[in-house]
NUFILO-372372 format. One record per residue (C-alpha): x, y, z; residue number from 0. Coordinates in pm, whole numbers. Layout:
N
<<X, Y, Z>, NUM>
...
This chain:
369
<<4511, 16182, 9851>, 0>
<<4487, 15995, 10182>, 1>
<<4287, 15681, 10109>, 2>
<<4038, 15543, 10359>, 3>
<<3789, 15365, 10133>, 4>
<<3419, 15443, 10153>, 5>
<<3278, 15769, 10026>, 6>
<<3046, 16042, 10122>, 7>
<<2743, 15978, 10335>, 8>
<<2540, 16270, 10465>, 9>
<<2565, 16285, 10847>, 10>
<<2239, 16171, 11000>, 11>
<<2126, 16136, 11359>, 12>
<<2098, 15776, 11470>, 13>
<<1735, 15769, 11584>, 14>
<<1555, 15438, 11612>, 15>
<<1832, 15229, 11456>, 16>
<<1819, 14856, 11529>, 17>
<<1792, 14865, 11906>, 18>
<<1923, 14517, 11970>, 19>
<<1771, 14370, 12282>, 20>
<<1879, 14009, 12328>, 21>
<<1686, 13837, 12602>, 22>
<<1762, 13502, 12758>, 23>
<<1527, 13315, 12990>, 24>
<<1807, 13095, 13122>, 25>
<<1993, 13359, 13324>, 26>
<<2314, 13220, 13474>, 27>
<<2546, 13504, 13366>, 28>
<<2422, 13539, 13008>, 29>
<<2441, 13887, 12859>, 30>
<<2072, 13930, 12791>, 31>
<<1785, 13982, 13034>, 32>
<<1480, 13760, 13076>, 33>
<<1163, 13832, 12882>, 34>
<<861, 13822, 13112>, 35>
<<547, 13703, 12935>, 36>
<<309, 13864, 13181>, 37>
<<-59, 13918, 13112>, 38>
<<-161, 14281, 13072>, 39>
<<-346, 14431, 13366>, 40>
<<-584, 14610, 13134>, 41>
<<-840, 14450, 12903>, 42>
<<-722, 14325, 12568>, 43>
<<-464, 14078, 12437>, 44>
<<-189, 13948, 12667>, 45>
<<148, 14111, 12635>, 46>
<<512, 14036, 12700>, 47>
<<798, 14272, 12765>, 48>
<<1119, 14327, 12574>, 49>
<<1321, 14548, 12799>, 50>
<<1079, 14812, 12923>, 51>
<<842, 14798, 12624>, 52>
<<530, 14582, 12601>, 53>
<<444, 14386, 12288>, 54>
<<126, 14200, 12200>, 55>
<<162, 13823, 12231>, 56>
<<-47, 13787, 11913>, 57>
<<207, 13788, 11624>, 58>
<<154, 14023, 11332>, 59>
<<349, 13792, 11097>, 60>
<<549, 13470, 11092>, 61>
<<907, 13463, 10962>, 62>
<<903, 13541, 10590>, 63>
<<580, 13739, 10611>, 64>
<<511, 14112, 10644>, 65>
<<362, 14313, 10931>, 66>
<<152, 14607, 10820>, 67>
<<43, 14899, 11035>, 68>
<<-5, 15275, 11011>, 69>
<<268, 15524, 11091>, 70>
<<593, 15467, 11278>, 71>
<<620, 15168, 11508>, 72>
<<859, 14940, 11698>, 73>
<<842, 14574, 11597>, 74>
<<989, 14282, 11793>, 75>
<<1135, 13983, 11604>, 76>
<<1223, 13649, 11760>, 77>
<<1087, 13348, 11948>, 78>
<<1089, 13201, 12296>, 79>
<<1281, 13448, 12508>, 80>
<<1512, 13605, 12245>, 81>
<<1396, 13914, 12062>, 82>
<<1534, 14203, 11860>, 83>
<<1348, 14535, 11835>, 84>
<<1366, 14772, 11539>, 85>
<<1158, 15070, 11427>, 86>
<<970, 15081, 11096>, 87>
<<721, 15294, 10904>, 88>
<<393, 15139, 10778>, 89>
<<533, 14786, 10729>, 90>
<<809, 14550, 10836>, 91>
<<942, 14242, 10661>, 92>
<<960, 13964, 10924>, 93>
<<1299, 13807, 10854>, 94>
<<1652, 13795, 10996>, 95>
<<1801, 14011, 10720>, 96>
<<1562, 14295, 10802>, 97>
<<1640, 14296, 11172>, 98>
<<2012, 14228, 11137>, 99>
<<1994, 13954, 11396>, 100>
<<2201, 13646, 11465>, 101>
<<1911, 13463, 11628>, 102>
<<1938, 13111, 11487>, 103>
<<1627, 12937, 11625>, 104>
<<1331, 12843, 11410>, 105>
<<977, 12963, 11459>, 106>
<<1063, 13334, 11472>, 107>
<<770, 13572, 11449>, 108>
<<707, 13947, 11460>, 109>
<<506, 14133, 11724>, 110>
<<370, 14488, 11738>, 111>
<<398, 14712, 12041>, 112>
<<99, 14645, 12266>, 113>
<<-43, 14997, 12249>, 114>
<<-77, 14968, 11871>, 115>
<<-203, 14610, 11865>, 116>
<<-466, 14677, 12131>, 117>
<<-584, 14989, 11950>, 118>
<<-623, 14798, 11625>, 119>
<<-317, 14943, 11454>, 120>
<<-427, 15300, 11496>, 121>
<<-178, 15566, 11392>, 122>
<<96, 15666, 11632>, 123>
<<325, 15962, 11571>, 124>
<<320, 16085, 11209>, 125>
<<13, 16044, 10990>, 126>
<<2, 15775, 10723>, 127>
<<115, 16020, 10456>, 128>
<<455, 16055, 10625>, 129>
<<718, 15841, 10453>, 130>
<<1002, 15888, 10701>, 131>
<<1044, 15860, 11078>, 132>
<<999, 16177, 11279>, 133>
<<1314, 16358, 11395>, 134>
<<1395, 16495, 11735>, 135>
<<1462, 16872, 11739>, 136>
<<1825, 16970, 11715>, 137>
<<1978, 17124, 12026>, 138>
<<2003, 17503, 12021>, 139>
<<2363, 17625, 12019>, 140>
<<2451, 17985, 12097>, 141>
<<2713, 18081, 11838>, 142>
<<2739, 18449, 11926>, 143>
<<2840, 18436, 12291>, 144>
<<3131, 18293, 12489>, 145>
<<3157, 17920, 12562>, 146>
<<3327, 17715, 12829>, 147>
<<3685, 17600, 12785>, 148>
<<3585, 17231, 12760>, 149>
<<3330, 17318, 12490>, 150>
<<3589, 17523, 12302>, 151>
<<3845, 17241, 12324>, 152>
<<3596, 16984, 12193>, 153>
<<3500, 17209, 11903>, 154>
<<3862, 17276, 11805>, 155>
<<3950, 16907, 11816>, 156>
<<3687, 16857, 11545>, 157>
<<3743, 17176, 11345>, 158>
<<4123, 17205, 11336>, 159>
<<4429, 16987, 11305>, 160>
<<4479, 17014, 11681>, 161>
<<4406, 17293, 11933>, 162>
<<4651, 17482, 12148>, 163>
<<4575, 17618, 12494>, 164>
<<4589, 17983, 12379>, 165>
<<4347, 17904, 12094>, 166>
<<4109, 17728, 12334>, 167>
<<4106, 18033, 12562>, 168>
<<4057, 18267, 12266>, 169>
<<3763, 18072, 12123>, 170>
<<3603, 18045, 12467>, 171>
<<3594, 18426, 12482>, 172>
<<3498, 18506, 12121>, 173>
<<3243, 18229, 12060>, 174>
<<3185, 17993, 11768>, 175>
<<3039, 18244, 11524>, 176>
<<3323, 18494, 11539>, 177>
<<3579, 18214, 11513>, 178>
<<3407, 18067, 11206>, 179>
<<3384, 18408, 11037>, 180>
<<3755, 18449, 11098>, 181>
<<3831, 18108, 10949>, 182>
<<3614, 18166, 10641>, 183>
<<3821, 18475, 10568>, 184>
<<4161, 18316, 10639>, 185>
<<4377, 18239, 10335>, 186>
<<4614, 17945, 10287>, 187>
<<4987, 18004, 10322>, 188>
<<5029, 17945, 9948>, 189>
<<4917, 17696, 9683>, 190>
<<5044, 17342, 9701>, 191>
<<5132, 17377, 9336>, 192>
<<5378, 17658, 9420>, 193>
<<5541, 17444, 9688>, 194>
<<5579, 17161, 9437>, 195>
<<5711, 17392, 9164>, 196>
<<5965, 17548, 9401>, 197>
<<6056, 17202, 9541>, 198>
<<6026, 17317, 9898>, 199>
<<5887, 17576, 10135>, 200>
<<5934, 17950, 10089>, 201>
<<6301, 18040, 10135>, 202>
<<6428, 17683, 10105>, 203>
<<6795, 17646, 10020>, 204>
<<6859, 17391, 9893>, 205>
<<6512, 17302, 9764>, 206>
<<6507, 16925, 9742>, 207>
<<6142, 16815, 9764>, 208>
<<6052, 16600, 9465>, 209>
<<5770, 16385, 9329>, 210>
<<5469, 16305, 9543>, 211>
<<5667, 16373, 9860>, 212>
<<5660, 16745, 9780>, 213>
<<5279, 16747, 9774>, 214>
<<5263, 16561, 10104>, 215>
<<5517, 16793, 10264>, 216>
<<5318, 17093, 10144>, 217>
<<4994, 16956, 10288>, 218>
<<5136, 16882, 10632>, 219>
<<5324, 17212, 10644>, 220>
<<4999, 17403, 10596>, 221>
<<4802, 17166, 10819>, 222>
<<5040, 17229, 11110>, 223>
<<5144, 17591, 11057>, 224>
<<4858, 17747, 10861>, 225>
<<4619, 17997, 11019>, 226>
<<4334, 17864, 10804>, 227>
<<4287, 17557, 11024>, 228>
<<3925, 17492, 10932>, 229>
<<4015, 17486, 10562>, 230>
<<4301, 17245, 10627>, 231>
<<4083, 17010, 10830>, 232>
<<3818, 17008, 10558>, 233>
<<4076, 16945, 10285>, 234>
<<4188, 16638, 10478>, 235>
<<3827, 16521, 10516>, 236>
<<3747, 16573, 10148>, 237>
<<4066, 16397, 10039>, 238>
<<3940, 16091, 10228>, 239>
<<3607, 16105, 10043>, 240>
<<3711, 16214, 9692>, 241>
<<4011, 15983, 9695>, 242>
<<4300, 16015, 9449>, 243>
<<4545, 15762, 9585>, 244>
<<4924, 15776, 9587>, 245>
<<4945, 15395, 9590>, 246>
<<4937, 15138, 9308>, 247>
<<4830, 15361, 9020>, 248>
<<4981, 15571, 8746>, 249>
<<4981, 15884, 8966>, 250>
<<5176, 15745, 9259>, 251>
<<5493, 15938, 9166>, 252>
<<5330, 16240, 8997>, 253>
<<5359, 16505, 9267>, 254>
<<5221, 16777, 9041>, 255>
<<4891, 16593, 9004>, 256>
<<4841, 16557, 9379>, 257>
<<4950, 16915, 9452>, 258>
<<4703, 17051, 9198>, 259>
<<4427, 16825, 9331>, 260>
<<4479, 16946, 9689>, 261>
<<4448, 17304, 9562>, 262>
<<4118, 17212, 9394>, 263>
<<3978, 17078, 9720>, 264>
<<4108, 17378, 9914>, 265>
<<3938, 17627, 9681>, 266>
<<3601, 17459, 9726>, 267>
<<3578, 17362, 10093>, 268>
<<3349, 17652, 10185>, 269>
<<3147, 17656, 9864>, 270>
<<2857, 17473, 9705>, 271>
<<2873, 17092, 9699>, 272>
<<2746, 17084, 9341>, 273>
<<3037, 17305, 9235>, 274>
<<3284, 17093, 9431>, 275>
<<3157, 16778, 9260>, 276>
<<3201, 16937, 8917>, 277>
<<3551, 17060, 9000>, 278>
<<3649, 16712, 9117>, 279>
<<3501, 16556, 8802>, 280>
<<3703, 16796, 8584>, 281>
<<4027, 16752, 8778>, 282>
<<4302, 16594, 8564>, 283>
<<4416, 16395, 8868>, 284>
<<4069, 16246, 8926>, 285>
<<4021, 16197, 8552>, 286>
<<4338, 15992, 8540>, 287>
<<4274, 15804, 8865>, 288>
<<3914, 15699, 8789>, 289>
<<3979, 15667, 8414>, 290>
<<3723, 15907, 8266>, 291>
<<3991, 16126, 8106>, 292>
<<3990, 16049, 7730>, 293>
<<3684, 15829, 7783>, 294>
<<3547, 15745, 7436>, 295>
<<3183, 15748, 7338>, 296>
<<2982, 15440, 7255>, 297>
<<3050, 15276, 6917>, 298>
<<2773, 15031, 6816>, 299>
<<2976, 14903, 6521>, 300>
<<3262, 14779, 6735>, 301>
<<3059, 14721, 7051>, 302>
<<3265, 14973, 7248>, 303>
<<3097, 15123, 7556>, 304>
<<3209, 15423, 7762>, 305>
<<3413, 15351, 8074>, 306>
<<3169, 15333, 8367>, 307>
<<3420, 15368, 8651>, 308>
<<3371, 15734, 8743>, 309>
<<3000, 15729, 8661>, 310>
<<2950, 15457, 8921>, 311>
<<3173, 15617, 9182>, 312>
<<3016, 15962, 9152>, 313>
<<2680, 15815, 9252>, 314>
<<2786, 15543, 9492>, 315>
<<3066, 15718, 9683>, 316>
<<3045, 16090, 9609>, 317>
<<2674, 16172, 9624>, 318>
<<2355, 15967, 9662>, 319>
<<2491, 15632, 9781>, 320>
<<2356, 15285, 9712>, 321>
<<2024, 15295, 9898>, 322>
<<1740, 15539, 9958>, 323>
<<1747, 15647, 10323>, 324>
<<1506, 15773, 10584>, 325>
<<1592, 16086, 10781>, 326>
<<1744, 15874, 11060>, 327>
<<1981, 15701, 10816>, 328>
<<1793, 15371, 10802>, 329>
<<1714, 15227, 10460>, 330>
<<1374, 15281, 10301>, 331>
<<1176, 14967, 10216>, 332>
<<943, 14889, 9930>, 333>
<<610, 14711, 9969>, 334>
<<785, 14374, 9989>, 335>
<<1023, 14489, 10260>, 336>
<<1324, 14515, 10031>, 337>
<<1582, 14794, 10035>, 338>
<<1522, 15054, 9761>, 339>
<<1829, 15122, 9541>, 340>
<<1902, 15479, 9438>, 341>
<<2012, 15388, 9086>, 342>
<<2030, 15098, 8841>, 343>
<<2284, 14969, 8592>, 344>
<<2094, 15158, 8323>, 345>
<<2156, 15481, 8517>, 346>
<<2528, 15402, 8533>, 347>
<<2544, 15339, 8160>, 348>
<<2360, 15665, 8093>, 349>
<<2586, 15861, 8329>, 350>
<<2896, 15712, 8165>, 351>
<<2793, 15873, 7836>, 352>
<<2811, 16213, 8007>, 353>
<<3175, 16157, 8103>, 354>
<<3307, 16113, 7748>, 355>
<<3515, 16346, 7536>, 356>
<<3700, 16494, 7835>, 357>
<<4065, 16563, 7764>, 358>
<<4342, 16788, 7885>, 359>
<<4568, 16994, 7665>, 360>
<<4825, 17061, 7935>, 361>
<<5091, 16852, 8103>, 362>
<<5147, 16788, 8474>, 363>
<<5441, 17020, 8515>, 364>
<<5285, 17326, 8348>, 365>
<<5014, 17376, 8605>, 366>
<<4638, 17342, 8642>, 367>
<<4490, 17691, 8620>, 368>
């Protein structure tokens, strides 16, 4: 409904993501600090520092090669006095694309943290069998007791369409858990479809809301006045992920389609994601918008293939995304240091065959249930 572009990505904590440390040995007001190539006080290879961390001065790979080690490890990439540090598991491809750096000089190389290099690449952190970086424990939040007013205000900014002072004070006394239980039980003012059908809010006279404007009016009326604030905030969020746009498509003036679609999202905000995904896939509005409604099966004689639009979007934007990810949100790498895709064109073609034969025996103005 309210288009913002990219689709769903599971929220992940940003641990160990491309810690960019640009170091300049020239000083003179440059943004980066100076890398000190000091010899280690202890026995073993000499080391240099990038920020506060020591790295072995013996490179593990030249640019274009691959560093291999055991477990999870920081690797420095660069040359001279400019380096970028990033964390990897078991191996790291030594190239600009891997480190996301703008370093332009030639002769870049990769270096392991000194403690690993000196120990002969012995495991640090997780054992070799671990395929993802370790995670820090989540903070413990007390959801049953009272909270401070600043904590309550911050929570309500995220969980509602905008807090009021009385609501902040109330949440501070009742705690998160009681407030959430209350919101899970709260019902919407009415369906958006009813608002559209009536052409205005309850008691309107005259009732003059038409087309897509009626659906938008209904949404904002409930978002501002509704007691089910958590539901309304989640409907807004989902409408920005499972997008059915009101611009430049055949549904831009069909208010009934958008009203019914908002109701679909609202019914599923507190449920199972698998069920939500199916409901979205079966929505006439989504079927029209992403063209899988009346999608025809493959015909070898004519060369016709099923429309792949929704099949691609359901994987790329609505569920698994383009790349396999570690727990910290960084992309997994194969043995050659390349990103690992989650699906192929063959998967898209196979999925497109699933979304064929879907039709709708109703019309927009007769409802959706």
